[in-house]
C-alpha positions as CSV (number, residue, x, y, z in Angstrom):
1,X,9.3,27.7,4.6
2,X,10.5,25.1,7.1
3,X,8.6,21.8,6.9
4,X,8.0,20.1,10.1
5,X,6.3,16.8,10.9
6,X,5.4,14.7,13.9
7,X,4.1,11.1,14.4
8,X,2.7,9.2,17.3
9,X,0.6,6.1,18.2
10,X,-1.4,4.9,21.2
11,X,-3.0,1.6,22.1
12,X,-6.9,1.7,21.8
13,X,-7.5,-1.9,22.3
14,X,-11.0,-2.5,23.9
15,X,-11.5,-4.6,27.0
16,X,-12.8,-8.2,26.3
17,X,-16.6,-8.0,26.4
18,X,-16.8,-5.0,24.2
19,X,-19.2,-5.5,21.3
20,X,-17.7,-5.8,17.9
21,X,-18.8,-4.3,14.5
22,X,-18.2,-5.5,11.0
23,X,-20.5,-8.6,10.6
24,X,-24.0,-6.9,10.8
25,X,-25.0,-9.2,13.7
26,X,-24.1,-8.4,17.2
27,X,-20.9,-10.2,18.4
28,X,-19.4,-9.9,21.8
29,X,-15.6,-10.1,22.1
30,X,-14.0,-12.8,24.1
31,X,-10.2,-12.5,23.4
32,X,-7.6,-10.0,22.2
33,X,-5.3,-11.4,19.4
34,X,-3.3,-8.3,18.9
35,X,-3.5,-4.6,19.9
36,X,-5.5,-2.0,18.1
37,X,-4.0,1.6,17.7
38,X,-4.8,5.1,17.0
39,X,-2.1,6.8,15.0
40,X,-1.6,10.5,14.2
41,X,0.6,12.5,11.8
42,X,0.9,16.2,11.8
43,X,2.5,18.4,9.2
44,X,3.4,22.1,9.2
45,X,4.9,24.4,6.6
46,X,4.7,28.2,6.8
47,X,1.1,28.9,7.9
48,X,-0.2,25.5,6.5
49,X,-1.1,22.8,9.0
50,X,-2.5,19.3,8.4
51,X,-3.4,16.4,10.7
52,X,-4.3,12.8,10.0
53,X,-5.8,10.4,12.5
54,X,-5.8,6.7,11.6
55,X,-7.9,4.3,13.6
56,X,-7.9,0.5,13.6
57,X,-11.7,0.5,13.4
58,X,-14.3,-0.4,10.9
59,X,-15.3,3.2,10.3
60,X,-15.2,6.8,11.5
61,X,-18.8,7.9,11.7
62,X,-19.5,11.6,11.3
63,X,-20.5,12.1,14.9
64,X,-17.1,10.6,16.0
65,X,-15.2,12.7,13.5
66,X,-16.9,15.8,14.8
67,X,-16.2,15.0,18.4
68,X,-12.5,14.3,17.6
69,X,-12.1,17.6,15.7
70,X,-13.7,19.6,18.3
71,X,-11.7,18.1,21.2
72,X,-8.4,18.5,19.2
73,X,-9.2,22.2,18.5
74,X,-10.2,22.8,22.1
75,X,-7.2,21.0,23.6
76,X,-4.4,21.9,21.1
77,X,-5.6,24.9,19.2
78,X,-5.3,22.9,15.9
79,X,-7.8,23.7,13.2
80,X,-10.4,21.0,13.3
81,X,-11.3,21.4,9.6
82,X,-7.7,20.4,8.8
83,X,-7.9,17.1,10.5
84,X,-8.7,13.9,8.4
85,X,-10.0,11.0,10.4
86,X,-9.5,7.7,8.6
87,X,-10.5,4.2,9.6
88,X,-8.6,1.1,8.3
89,X,-12.0,-0.6,7.9
90,X,-10.9,-3.3,10.3
91,X,-13.8,-5.8,10.8
92,X,-12.5,-7.2,14.1
93,X,-12.7,-4.0,16.1
94,X,-15.0,-2.3,18.6
95,X,-18.6,-1.0,17.9
96,X,-17.8,2.6,17.2
97,X,-21.1,3.1,15.3
98,X,-24.6,1.6,14.9
99,X,-24.6,-1.0,12.2
100,X,-27.4,-3.4,11.5
101,X,-28.4,-4.7,15.0
102,X,-25.0,-3.7,16.5
103,X,-25.2,-0.8,18.8
104,X,-22.5,1.8,19.4
105,X,-20.5,1.3,22.6
106,X,-20.8,4.8,24.0
107,X,-18.5,4.3,26.9
108,X,-15.6,3.0,24.7
109,X,-16.2,5.9,22.2
110,X,-15.9,8.5,24.9
111,X,-12.6,6.9,26.1
112,X,-11.5,6.6,22.5
113,X,-11.8,10.3,21.9
114,X,-9.7,11.2,24.9
115,X,-6.9,8.9,23.7
116,X,-7.0,10.4,20.2
117,X,-6.6,13.9,21.6
118,X,-3.7,12.7,23.6
119,X,-1.9,10.9,20.7
120,X,-2.5,13.9,18.6
121,X,-0.8,16.1,21.2
122,X,2.1,13.6,21.3
123,X,2.5,14.0,17.4
124,X,2.5,17.8,17.9
125,X,5.0,17.6,20.6
126,X,7.4,15.4,18.5
127,X,7.3,17.8,15.5
128,X,10.8,18.4,14.1
129,X,12.3,19.7,10.8
130,X,11.5,17.0,8.2
131,X,11.7,16.0,4.6
132,X,8.9,14.5,2.4
133,X,9.1,11.7,-0.2
134,X,6.7,9.7,-2.4
135,X,7.0,6.3,-3.9
136,X,4.8,3.5,-5.2
137,X,4.8,-0.2,-5.9
138,X,2.1,-2.5,-7.3
139,X,0.6,-5.6,-5.7
140,X,-1.6,-8.1,-7.6
141,X,-1.7,-11.1,-5.3
142,X,-3.3,-9.6,-2.2
143,X,-6.5,-7.8,-3.2
144,X,-9.0,-9.4,-5.6
145,X,-12.2,-8.1,-7.1
146,X,-14.7,-10.2,-5.1
147,X,-17.7,-9.6,-7.5
148,X,-18.1,-12.4,-10.1
149,X,-20.4,-11.8,-12.9
150,X,-22.6,-14.9,-13.6
151,X,-24.0,-16.0,-17.0
152,X,-27.5,-14.8,-16.2
153,X,-26.1,-11.2,-15.7
154,X,-26.2,-11.2,-11.9
155,X,-23.2,-10.8,-9.7
156,X,-22.2,-13.0,-6.8
157,X,-20.1,-11.3,-4.2
158,X,-17.5,-13.8,-3.2
159,X,-18.4,-15.9,-6.1
160,X,-16.1,-18.6,-7.3
161,X,-14.9,-19.6,-10.7
162,X,-15.4,-23.2,-9.8
163,X,-19.1,-22.4,-10.2
164,X,-20.0,-23.4,-13.8
165,X,-22.2,-20.3,-14.1
166,X,-19.3,-17.9,-13.4
167,X,-18.3,-15.8,-16.3
168,X,-15.8,-13.0,-15.3
169,X,-14.7,-10.5,-12.8
170,X,-17.0,-7.4,-12.9
171,X,-14.2,-4.9,-12.9
172,X,-10.5,-4.2,-12.0
173,X,-8.8,-3.6,-8.7
174,X,-6.6,-0.7,-7.8
175,X,-3.2,-2.4,-7.4
176,X,-1.2,0.7,-6.3
177,X,0.7,0.7,-2.9
178,X,1.3,4.4,-2.5
179,X,3.7,5.5,0.2
180,X,4.4,9.0,1.6
181,X,7.6,8.9,3.6
182,X,8.7,11.4,6.1
183,X,12.2,11.5,7.5
184,X,14.0,13.9,9.9
185,X,16.3,16.5,8.6
186,X,19.3,14.3,9.6
187,X,18.0,11.1,7.9
188,X,16.0,8.7,10.1
189,X,12.4,8.0,9.3
190,X,9.8,9.6,11.4
191,X,6.8,7.8,9.8
192,X,4.9,6.9,6.7
193,X,1.5,7.0,5.1
194,X,0.5,3.9,3.2
195,X,-2.5,3.8,0.8
196,X,-3.8,0.5,-0.5
197,X,-7.3,-0.8,-1.4
198,X,-8.4,-4.1,0.1
199,X,-10.9,-5.3,2.7
200,X,-9.4,-6.4,6.1
201,X,-12.1,-8.9,7.3
202,X,-10.0,-11.5,9.2
203,X,-11.5,-12.6,12.5
204,X,-14.7,-10.6,11.8
205,X,-17.2,-13.3,12.5
206,X,-15.3,-14.6,15.7
207,X,-15.2,-13.1,19.1
208,X,-11.5,-12.1,18.6
209,X,-10.4,-8.5,18.7
210,X,-7.6,-7.7,16.2
211,X,-6.3,-4.9,14.0
212,X,-6.2,-7.3,11.1
213,X,-3.6,-7.1,8.4
214,X,-3.2,-3.3,8.6
215,X,-2.0,-3.9,12.1
216,X,0.5,-6.5,10.8
217,X,1.8,-4.0,8.3
218,X,2.4,-1.3,10.9
219,X,4.1,-3.9,13.2
220,X,6.3,-5.1,10.4
221,X,7.5,-1.7,9.5
222,X,8.8,-0.9,13.0
223,X,12.0,-3.2,12.8
224,X,12.4,-1.9,9.2
225,X,13.1,1.6,10.5
226,X,9.7,3.2,10.3
227,X,8.5,3.8,13.8
228,X,4.9,4.9,13.0
229,X,3.0,3.7,9.8
230,X,-0.5,5.1,9.2
231,X,-2.5,2.8,6.9
232,X,-5.1,4.8,4.9
233,X,-7.6,2.4,3.4
234,X,-8.3,2.9,-0.3
235,X,-11.5,2.4,-2.4
236,X,-12.0,-1.2,-1.4
237,X,-15.7,-1.7,-1.5
238,X,-15.4,-4.4,-4.1
239,X,-11.9,-5.8,-3.2
240,X,-11.0,-8.5,-0.8
241,X,-8.1,-10.8,0.1
242,X,-10.1,-13.9,-1.0
243,X,-9.3,-15.0,-4.6
244,X,-12.4,-16.0,-6.5
245,X,-10.1,-17.9,-8.9
246,X,-8.8,-20.3,-6.3
247,X,-11.3,-19.9,-3.5
248,X,-8.4,-19.2,-1.1
249,X,-8.1,-16.3,1.4
250,X,-4.6,-15.2,2.3
251,X,-3.9,-15.1,6.1
252,X,-3.6,-11.7,7.5
253,X,0.0,-12.2,8.5
254,X,0.9,-13.0,4.9
255,X,-0.9,-9.9,3.6
256,X,0.6,-7.6,6.1
257,X,4.1,-8.8,5.4
258,X,3.7,-8.7,1.6
259,X,2.6,-5.1,1.8
260,X,5.4,-4.2,4.3
261,X,7.9,-5.5,1.7
262,X,6.5,-3.1,-0.9
263,X,6.5,-0.2,1.5
264,X,10.1,-0.8,2.6
265,X,11.2,-1.0,-1.1
266,X,9.4,2.2,-1.9
267,X,11.0,4.0,1.1
268,X,14.4,2.7,0.2
269,X,14.1,4.2,-3.3
270,X,12.6,7.5,-2.3
271,X,13.9,10.9,-2.9
272,X,13.1,13.5,-0.2
273,X,12.7,17.3,-0.1
274,X,12.3,19.8,2.7
275,X,10.5,22.3,0.3
276,X,6.9,21.3,1.0
277,X,3.7,23.3,0.4
278,X,0.6,22.3,2.3
279,X,-3.1,22.8,1.6
280,X,-6.6,21.7,2.5
281,X,-9.9,21.9,0.8
282,X,-13.2,20.5,1.8
283,X,-16.9,20.6,1.1
284,X,-20.1,19.0,2.3
285,X,-22.6,17.8,-0.2
286,X,-26.0,16.3,0.0
287,X,-26.4,12.9,-1.5
288,X,-29.6,11.0,-2.3
289,X,-30.6,7.9,-0.5
290,X,-32.2,5.0,-2.1
291,X,-35.9,5.0,-3.0
292,X,-36.3,1.2,-2.8
293,X,-38.8,-0.8,-4.8
294,X,-41.0,-3.4,-3.2
295,X,-38.6,-6.2,-4.6
296,X,-35.6,-4.4,-3.0
297,X,-37.4,-4.2,0.3
298,X,-38.3,-7.8,0.2
299,X,-34.8,-8.9,-0.9
300,X,-36.2,-10.5,-4.2
301,X,-34.7,-7.9,-6.6
302,X,-32.5,-9.0,-9.5
303,X,-29.2,-10.2,-8.1
304,X,-30.1,-9.4,-4.4
305,X,-27.6,-11.0,-2.0
306,X,-28.1,-10.9,1.7
307,X,-25.1,-12.1,3.8
308,X,-24.6,-13.3,7.4
309,X,-28.1,-13.1,8.9
310,X,-30.8,-12.3,6.2
311,X,-33.5,-11.9,8.9
312,X,-31.7,-8.7,10.1
313,X,-32.6,-7.1,6.9
314,X,-36.3,-7.8,7.5
315,X,-36.1,-6.4,11.0
316,X,-34.0,-3.3,10.1
317,X,-35.4,-2.2,6.7
318,X,-38.8,-0.8,8.1
319,X,-36.6,1.5,10.4
320,X,-34.5,2.6,7.5
321,X,-37.4,3.4,5.2
322,X,-39.1,5.5,8.0
323,X,-35.9,7.4,8.6
324,X,-35.4,8.0,4.8
325,X,-38.9,9.4,4.5
326,X,-37.9,12.1,7.0
327,X,-34.7,12.9,5.2
328,X,-34.2,11.5,1.7
329,X,-30.7,12.9,1.5
330,X,-27.5,12.5,3.5
331,X,-24.7,14.9,4.1
332,X,-21.3,13.8,3.1
333,X,-17.9,15.6,3.5
334,X,-15.4,15.5,0.8
335,X,-11.9,16.6,1.7
336,X,-8.5,16.9,0.0
337,X,-5.1,17.4,1.6
338,X,-2.2,18.7,-0.5
339,X,1.5,18.0,0.1
340,X,3.3,19.5,-3.0
341,X,2.2,17.3,-6.0
342,X,0.6,14.7,-3.7
343,X,-3.1,15.0,-3.0
344,X,-5.0,12.9,-0.5
345,X,-8.8,13.0,-1.3
346,X,-11.0,11.5,1.4
347,X,-14.4,10.0,1.0
348,X,-16.8,8.8,3.6
349,X,-17.8,5.5,2.2
350,X,-16.9,2.0,1.2
351,X,-16.1,3.2,-2.3
352,X,-15.6,1.0,-5.3
353,X,-12.2,0.7,-6.9
354,X,-13.3,2.1,-10.2
355,X,-13.9,5.5,-8.6
356,X,-10.4,5.7,-7.2
357,X,-8.9,4.9,-10.6
358,X,-11.1,7.7,-12.2
359,X,-10.0,10.2,-9.5
360,X,-6.3,9.3,-9.9
361,X,-6.5,9.9,-13.7
362,X,-8.4,13.2,-13.2
363,X,-5.8,14.4,-10.6
364,X,-2.9,13.8,-12.9
365,X,-0.1,15.3,-12.8
366,X,-0.8,15.2,-9.1
367,X,-0.2,11.9,-7.4
368,X,-3.6,11.0,-5.8
369,X,-3.9,8.6,-2.7
370,X,-7.7,8.1,-2.5
371,X,-8.7,7.4,1.1
372,X,-12.1,5.7,1.7
373,X,-13.8,5.2,5.1
374,X,-12.8,8.7,6.2
375,X,-14.6,11.5,7.8
376,X,-17.9,9.7,8.0
377,X,-19.5,6.5,6.7
378,X,-22.3,6.3,4.0
379,X,-22.0,2.5,3.7
380,X,-21.3,0.9,0.3
381,X,-21.2,3.2,-2.7
382,X,-21.0,1.0,-5.8
383,X,-20.9,2.1,-9.4
384,X,-24.1,2.5,-11.5
385,X,-23.0,-0.6,-13.5
386,X,-22.8,-2.6,-10.2
387,X,-26.4,-1.8,-9.4
388,X,-27.5,-3.3,-12.6
389,X,-25.9,-6.6,-11.7
390,X,-26.9,-6.8,-8.0
391,X,-24.7,-8.5,-5.5
392,X,-24.2,-7.9,-1.7
393,X,-22.8,-4.4,-1.9
394,X,-25.9,-3.1,-4.0
395,X,-28.6,-5.0,-2.0
396,X,-30.7,-2.6,-0.1
397,X,-30.4,-2.7,3.7
398,X,-28.2,-1.6,6.6
399,X,-24.9,-1.9,4.6
400,X,-26.2,-0.2,1.4
401,X,-28.6,2.7,1.4
402,X,-27.3,5.3,-1.1
403,X,-28.8,5.9,-4.6
404,X,-26.9,4.7,-7.6
405,X,-25.8,8.2,-8.6
406,X,-24.1,8.9,-5.2
407,X,-20.8,7.5,-6.3
408,X,-20.4,9.7,-9.4
409,X,-21.5,12.8,-7.4
410,X,-18.8,12.1,-4.8
411,X,-16.2,11.6,-7.5
412,X,-17.3,14.8,-9.3
413,X,-17.0,16.8,-6.0
414,X,-13.6,15.3,-5.3
415,X,-12.2,16.1,-8.8
416,X,-13.5,19.6,-8.4
417,X,-11.7,20.0,-5.1
418,X,-8.5,18.6,-6.4
419,X,-8.6,21.0,-9.4
420,X,-9.6,24.0,-7.4
421,X,-13.2,24.2,-8.4
422,X,-15.2,23.8,-5.3
423,X,-18.6,24.7,-6.7
C-alpha cells in the first residue's frame, strides 16, 4: 500500500473589529499582533483516508465541525466522518461560538468554512508519496498545573505558593511533546503534527488578535525545514504557562520557541517508514449535564471561584438552567485516528491532564496523542476529585456545565474505541 500525504495552510486572520472569545466577557478586537491560520493534513494508504483540520481558535463547536465536514465532503468527495477538526484553544482569536455573553460572529464563521474547504483542497492537491515517523520529548518548564490545593481543602485556580495557606499542586501535568513527522519519499519534510497540553491564554483580555504560542511554534518550525506544523492541543484543562511556584508567566515567544526546539530534536532523531496502515473509529455518546445545587447557582458552593466578571454568571445561569431542564444530557463525539501504532484520540472538551495520562496507559503499546478541544466543545471536564475541591474549572456557569462523571465516561468511551470495543 502506497502511503501518501499532503499539508497546507491558509491565513484566517479576522478583520479588526471582530469580537473575540476566550475571556467570558465581550471584547472587540482593535489590532492584529500576528496572523491566525487554518492548517490541514491529509493521509491516504490503500482505501484508508484521514484528514485533520487545525484552527487557531478557542474551540471548534459541533455546529462548525458539522459545517466543515459537510462542505469538505460536498466539494472534495472526502468522507466527512474521517475528518478531525481541532482547535489550538487560542484565547486571542475570533468569536467562533457563543460563550458567556460573547456571541458568535456568524459572518466570520461563514467565511472561515470557505477558507477551510479551500485549504483542505490544497492539502489534497499536494498529496505525494510519503513516509511516517514518530518521536517524543518532555518539557517541564512550560506547562504547570494551575490548581493549588489550600489548607482548608479548597483549590485556587492560579493560586500561588507565596500564599501561606497554599499546600500543594492538585495533580500532575502531561509533559510529553509528541511529534508525528511526515516526509516525502525523497527526504524533505512535508509537515508535522505536534501534541502538547498547555493553555494558550496570552493576549486574551486585550483587544489584540493573535495565534498565541501555538502560532509561534508553527512559525519557528518553518526555517527549521518543516513547512506546515499542525498543533493539536492536549488535555490542558488544568495546565497553564503561569507557574504557581514563582508567580511568573512565560511569554508566548519563549513558549513557542522552547517547544520548537523539542519538535526539531524529535524530527532529527526520527525513523521513518512508508508502510503505513490507516484507520478511523468514532462514536457519539450522551453525557449528563450538571444538576446544580442552590449554592452552586449562587456561587457560594465549597471552593467556588468565578473569574473575570462574576456578574456574568448571575446573568447567564438562569438561561443555562432553563436549557438543561429541556435537555439534561449533551451529545459528545469521541473519535480515534490510527496510523500504524500511533493513535490520535479526540475529545470535545477542556479535558484535565489526568485523563490523558490514563488514556495513554490504556492505549499501550500504541502511542496515544490525546487531542482535546476537537470535534465540539463541552467546556471544562474536570476529574471527580477536582469537583470535591472546587476551583474555577468546576464552578458551575458558562465555562463548566457537565456532571462530575462526564470525564470518566469520555475516557471509558475513548479507551473502548482504541481497543476496538465500541459498545
